[in-house]
C-alpha positions in Angstrom: 72.6 139.8 126.2 75.0 137.6 124.2 75.3 133.9 125.0 78.4 131.9 126.0 81.2 131.6 123.4 82.4 128.3 122.0 86.1 128.0 122.8 88.4 126.1 120.4 88.4 125.5 116.7 88.3 121.8 115.6 88.8 121.1 111.9 85.8 119.4 110.3 86.1 115.7 109.6 85.8 116.4 105.8 88.7 118.9 105.9 90.9 116.5 108.0 90.1 113.6 105.6 91.0 115.8 102.6 94.3 116.8 104.2 95.1 113.1 104.9 94.2 112.2 101.3 96.5 114.9 100.0 99.3 113.8 102.2 98.9 110.2 101.0 98.8 111.4 97.4 102.0 113.3 98.1 103.7 110.3 99.6 102.6 108.2 96.6 104.1 110.8 94.2 107.3 110.8 96.2 107.4 107.0 96.1 106.8 107.0 92.3 109.6 109.6 91.9 111.9 107.5 94.1 111.1 104.4 91.9 111.9 106.4 88.8 115.1 107.5 90.4 116.1 103.9 91.2 115.3 102.8 87.7 117.4 105.6 86.3 120.3 104.8 88.6 120.0 101.2 87.5 120.3 102.3 83.9 123.7 103.9 84.5 125.4 100.6 85.1 128.0 100.4 82.4 128.8 104.1 82.5 132.0 105.6 83.8 132.0 107.3 87.2 131.7 110.9 86.0 128.8 110.1 83.6 127.2 107.9 86.2 127.5 110.5 88.9 125.9 113.2 86.6 123.0 110.9 85.9 122.6 110.0 89.5 122.7 113.7 90.5 119.9 114.4 87.9 117.9 111.5 89.2 118.2 112.6 92.8 117.1 116.2 91.8 114.2 115.0 89.8 113.1 112.6 92.6 113.2 115.4 95.2 111.6 118.1 93.1 107.9 116.9 93.1 108.1 116.1 96.8 109.4 119.6 97.5 106.7 121.2 95.4 104.0 119.2 97.2 105.5 120.2 100.6 105.4 123.8 99.5 101.7 123.5 98.6 101.0 121.8 102.0 102.9 124.5 103.8 101.0 127.2 101.9 97.7 125.5 102.7 98.6 125.2 106.4 99.6 128.9 106.4 96.2 129.9 105.0 94.4 127.6 107.4 96.3 128.9 110.4 95.7 132.5 109.3 91.9 131.8 109.0 91.8 130.1 112.4 93.8 133.0 113.9 91.3 135.5 112.4 88.3 133.6 113.6 89.8 133.4 117.1 90.6 137.1 117.0 86.9 137.8 116.1 85.7 135.6 118.9 88.2 137.3 121.3 86.8 140.7 120.2 83.3 139.5 120.8 84.2 138.1 124.2 85.9 141.3 125.1 82.9 143.4 124.0 80.7 141.1 126.1 83.0 141.5 129.1 82.6 145.3 128.8 78.9 145.0 128.4 78.5 142.8 131.4 80.7 145.1 133.4 78.5 148.1 132.4 75.4 146.0 133.3 76.9 145.3 136.7 77.7 148.9 137.3 74.2 150.0 136.3 72.7 147.4 138.7 75.0 148.6 141.4 73.8 152.2 140.9 70.2 151.1 140.9 70.7 149.0 144.0 72.2 152.0 145.8 69.1 154.0 144.8 66.7 151.3 146.0 68.6 150.9 149.3 68.3 154.6 149.7 64.5 154.4 149.1 64.3 151.6 151.7 66.2 153.7 154.2 63.9 156.7 153.5 60.8 154.6 154.0 62.3 153.2 157.3 63.1 156.7 158.5 59.6 158.0 157.6 58.0 155.1 159.4 60.1 155.8 162.4 59.1 159.5 162.4 55.5 158.5 162.1 55.8 156.2 165.0 55.8 153.1 163.0 53.3 151.9 160.4 49.7 152.4 161.5 47.6 149.3 161.9 44.3 149.0 160.1 42.5 149.2 163.5 44.2 152.4 164.4 43.2 153.9 161.0 39.6 153.0 161.7 39.6 154.3 165.3 41.4 157.5 164.3 39.1 158.4 161.3 36.6 161.2 161.9 34.4 160.2 159.0 34.2 157.8 156.1 36.1 160.0 153.7 39.0 160.3 156.2 38.9 156.6 156.7 39.0 155.9 153.0 41.9 158.3 152.5 43.8 156.8 155.4 43.3 153.3 154.2 44.4 154.2 150.7 47.5 155.8 152.0 48.4 152.9 154.2 47.9 150.4 151.3 50.0 152.6 149.0 52.8 152.7 151.5 52.7 148.9 152.0 52.7 148.3 148.2 55.6 150.6 147.7 57.5 148.9 150.5 56.8 145.5 149.1 57.8 146.5 145.5 61.1 148.1 146.7 62.0 145.0 148.6 61.1 142.7 145.7 63.2 144.9 143.4 66.1 144.7 145.8 65.8 140.9 145.9 65.6 140.6 142.1 68.6 142.9 141.6 70.6 140.8 144.0 69.9 137.7 142.0 70.6 139.5 138.7 73.9 140.8 140.1 75.0 137.4 141.1 74.1 136.0 137.6 76.0 138.8 135.9 79.1 138.2 138.1 79.0 134.5 137.1 78.7 135.4 133.4 81.6 137.9 133.8 83.8 135.2 135.4 82.9 132.8 132.6 83.6 135.3 129.8 86.9 136.3 131.5 88.0 132.6 131.5 87.0 132.3 127.9 89.0 135.3 127.0 92.1 133.8 128.7 91.6 130.5 126.8 91.0 132.3 123.4 94.2 134.3 123.9 96.1 131.1 124.4 94.6 129.5 121.3 95.2 132.6 119.3 98.9 132.6 120.3 99.1 128.9 119.3 97.6 129.7 115.8 100.0 132.7 115.4 102.9 130.3 116.1 101.6 127.7 113.7 101.2 130.4 111.0 104.8 131.6 111.6 106.1 128.0 111.4 104.1 127.4 108.2 105.4 130.6 106.7 109.0 129.6 107.5 108.4 126.1 106.0 106.9 127.6 102.8 109.8 130.0 102.4 112.3 127.1 102.9 110.5 125.0 100.3 110.4 127.8 97.9 114.2 128.3 98.3 114.7 124.5 97.9 112.6 124.4 94.7 114.6 127.3 93.2 117.8 125.5 94.1 116.6 122.1 92.7 115.4 123.7 89.4 118.8 125.4 89.0 120.6 122.1 89.8 118.4 120.3 87.3 119.1 122.7 84.5 122.8 122.7 85.2 123.0 118.9 85.3 121.0 118.6 82.1 123.4 121.0 80.4 126.4 119.0 81.8 125.0 115.8 80.5 124.4 117.3 77.1 128.0 118.2 76.9 129.0 114.6 77.8 127.1 112.9 75.0 130.2 112.2 72.9 131.8 110.6 76.0 128.7 108.5 76.5 128.7 107.4 72.9 132.4 106.3 73.1 131.7 104.4 76.3 128.7 102.6 74.9 130.8 101.6 71.8 133.5 100.2 74.1 130.9 98.3 76.2 129.5 96.8 73.0 133.0 95.7 72.0 133.6 94.1 75.4 130.2 92.3 75.2 131.1 91.0 71.7 134.5 89.9 72.8 133.0 88.0 75.8 130.5 86.2 73.6 133.2 85.3 71.1 135.3 83.9 73.9 132.3 81.9 75.2 131.6 80.6 71.7 135.2 79.5 71.4 135.0 77.7 74.7 131.8 75.9 73.7 133.3 74.9 70.4 136.3 73.5 72.2 134.1 71.5 74.6 132.1 70.1 71.7 135.2 69.0 69.9 136.5 67.4 73.1 133.2 65.6 73.6 133.2 64.4 70.0 136.7 63.1 70.5 135.9 61.0 73.6 132.6 59.2 72.7 133.2 56.4 75.3 133.2 58.7 78.4 130.4 58.2 81.0 127.1 59.7 80.2 126.3 63.0 81.9 123.5 63.0 84.5 120.0 63.6 83.1 119.5 67.3 82.5 117.3 69.4 84.8 114.0 70.7 83.5 114.3 74.0 81.7 110.8 75.0 82.7 111.7 75.7 86.4 114.4 76.9 88.7 117.7 75.2 88.3 119.8 77.7 90.2 120.0 78.2 94.0 120.2 81.7 95.5 123.7 83.1 94.6 123.5 85.8 97.3 123.4 85.9 101.0 120.1 87.9 100.9 117.2 85.6 101.6 114.9 85.7 99.9 116.5 87.0 96.8 115.5 90.6 95.9 115.6 91.8 92.3 116.6 95.5 91.9 116.7 95.4 88.1 115.4 92.9 85.6 116.8 91.5 82.4 115.6 93.4 79.2 115.8 96.5 77.2 116.6 99.7 79.1 116.6 103.3 78.0 120.1 104.8 77.9 119.9 107.9 80.2 122.1 110.1 78.0 121.9 108.7 74.5 118.1 108.3 74.6 117.9 104.9 72.9 117.3 101.4 74.4 120.0 98.9 75.1 120.0 95.5 76.6 120.5 95.0 80.3 121.9 91.5 79.8 121.5 90.2 83.3 119.6 90.6 86.5 120.6 92.7 89.4 120.2 91.2 92.8 120.4 93.1 96.1 123.5 92.5 98.1 125.6 94.7 100.3 129.3 95.5 100.1 131.5 92.5 100.8 128.6 90.1 101.4 129.1 86.4 100.4 128.3 85.1 96.9 127.7 81.4 96.2 127.8 79.0 93.3 124.1 78.6 92.2 124.8 75.1 90.8 127.6 72.5 90.6 130.1 73.9 88.0 133.6 74.3 86.8 135.2 77.8 87.3 135.8 78.9 83.7 137.7 81.9 85.0 138.0 84.3 87.9 139.5 87.5 86.8 139.1 91.2 86.2 137.3 92.2 83.0 136.8 95.9 82.0 133.3 97.0 82.7 132.3 93.8 84.6 134.9 94.4 87.3 135.9 91.2 89.1 134.1 88.4 87.4 133.6 84.7 88.1 132.4 82.7 85.1 131.0 79.3 86.0 130.5 76.6 83.4 127.7 74.1 83.9 128.4 72.0 80.8 125.3 70.9 78.8 122.0 71.5 80.5 118.9 70.3 78.6 121.1 69.9 75.5 122.4 73.5 75.6 125.8 74.7 76.9 125.0 76.8 80.0 127.2 79.3 81.9 126.7 82.2 84.3 128.8 85.1 85.5 128.9 87.0 88.8 130.1 90.5 88.3 131.3 93.7 90.1 132.7 91.5 92.9 135.0 93.0 95.5 137.1 89.8 95.4 136.8 86.1 94.5 137.8 83.0 96.4 138.0 80.5 93.5 140.4 80.0 90.6 140.3 78.9 87.0 139.5 75.2 86.6 138.3 74.7 90.1 135.3 72.4 90.7 132.6 74.0 92.9 129.4 72.6 94.3 126.1 74.4 94.7 126.3 76.8 97.7 130.1 77.0 97.7 131.6 80.4 98.4 133.0 82.0 95.2 133.7 85.5 96.4 132.2 88.7 97.8 129.9 91.3 96.3 131.1 94.8 95.5 131.1 97.8 93.2 134.1 97.1 90.8 134.1 97.9 87.1 131.4 100.2 85.7 129.0 100.0 88.6 127.3 102.7 90.9 126.6 100.6 94.0 127.4 97.3 95.6 125.1 94.6 94.1 125.3 91.4 92.1 124.9 91.6 88.4 124.2 88.0 87.4 124.2 86.9 83.8 123.4 83.6 82.3 124.6 82.4 78.8 122.9 79.7 76.8 125.0 78.5 73.9 127.2 81.6 74.3 124.4 84.3 74.3 122.7 85.9 77.3 119.2 84.8 78.3 116.9 86.0 81.1 118.2 84.5 84.4 115.0 85.1 86.3 113.1 81.9 85.4 116.2 79.8 86.2 116.4 81.5 89.6 112.7 80.9 90.3 111.9 84.6 90.0 
């Protein structure tokens, strides 16, 4: 006789931990891909809109592809696990159904035997009635003609009593067994109902996993096709990228020439007026000398100063400033007391405010805020640290609202991060 079935399938702790680890690893890969995507998007600052959009499209595709591939693997694993659980439940359901049939047959057999035993009891009762009831031992002794007849009568009486006792005991035992079988049948019937519910749930899970896997396969095929098409598109735009980079280099050289001319003019003016009041002592160059130029507190750097790989041409170029997180049309401030050298549109830089701090630690120092939506200052205006100079934006060769902040020492760019306390 089979024992009670165990209802429910609980994944082992090890399997659950492994699945959690895989999900965490998938999330980490997605985060890494997203970081690469952000770095690539940062590298397209300085590209025209069509080139920048092509690179951004490629970045988005390449960021999504590994996540979609991992989601496909997870969906396939979930499908296989659901199918295994469904198969195990079906096996248990079959076993439970077989047990239900066996118990039913057992109950039917016991019912037949009980009918036979009850018939035997009835026959014994009728026989006893016809014999005038069961003879007592004294009657047997008194009615016996001799010892042999007495012995035979006693043996017959004992046999009849044993038969009656055995039949009654069997009837009692069968009653208890029948009640036990009925209880087991009820338990198995309940188990079958629960197993059918669990089996339906697993079938539904398998169907969902199958649909998810198919969707991820379709997405991956689409992403790969998009990736290949965008790569071909970028390859065909290389000449345009080279021309744009050359123009950006010319603009940068022109800006530095202009700053050098301004510095030379300031130095000539200083030499011509030796009796003017001495400037305040310079700030230390080893620490922050600029306040936060954005309205985001604390400052958040989205792209650092330094060499950056050109996403199309394949060689490194200087990212001559630091990108700080802002949102469209959020306030920008003067990071230090200064004179507005200019507030104007400059190709590539968009709306630009150039601030002149004079000589700091013996070196001419200036800074520019770029890609602004608009500015609120004008050339020659004196500003104090924290004064509003304009609003952040996405003008010029830019792909999103942010502040591209550059610092010039003696006319050449330097890393703004230390001066901002970054």
